[in-house]
N, C-alpha and C positions, 0 to 999 in steps of 0.2 A: 380428208374426210371426218375421220373417226376421228380425228381430234380436235380441229375445229369440234365435236358436237362436245367433248371430254372440259374445252371449258369452256366455253359457255355452259354445259352443266353445273365445272365449278363454282362460273360470278349467280351463276342463281343460289344454288348453297347458301353460301357466304352471302345475298344481297339477303338470301331469308331468313341465313339467324341472325344478320346485325338486325333484319325490323323485328327478331323475332324477340332482340333481350333490351332493344329499345321501348320496346314494347312491356315487357314485364317491370322494370325500374319505370315506367312512370302510375303502374299497379302499383306497384310497393311505396312513393315515395314518400316522403316527410310528411305532405302534406293531408294523406288518406284523413276521409271521414272516418275510417276505424280505426286510425292511430287517433289521433282527433275526439273520440269520442270517452276513447277511454282513455287520457289526459283529465275528462273535466269530470268523471267519473271521482279520475284520483286525488283531482285537485278539491271537491266536493268534499271526498273523506277530509282534505284535512279543515277543510273550512268546518265543520262541525266540530274538531277536535280546538281551534286557534277560537273564531266569533271577532276574527279579523276582521270592520264594515270600512276599514281600506283594501285589506284578501276578497268581500265581498262586489264590491262594485265593477274590482277587473276581475273575476270569473262570471260576472254578467254580461263584462263583457264582450265575454271570451263565448256564452255560452250563448247571448242573439246573432255571431258571427255565424255558427253554428250552426244553429235554428236557422239563416239563410239561405244556403247550402248545402244542409247536407242532412241522412235521416236519419235516424229516429228523433226527435223529438225530444227540447229536453227543458224539461222544464222551473224559469224564469224566483228566481230566488230572493225573497222578499227583504231584504238585507234588514232590516229597520227595526 
């Protein structure tokens, strides 16, 4: 009887650890809002140096996509 309880406990612990690591993976995945926000800020700094209109258009698309899905709101550039 004790052996049966030990097996159940081991399986529950393994399942719990699996769920924990899966959740951790989802939180730290590459498409998180925080990472995207940092990338946009970096791109804004690069745009200020280059003032490339094509890069500005691409950056506007990234910012627009980010603003629809995440917070904080990033102001859209004027490429003109």
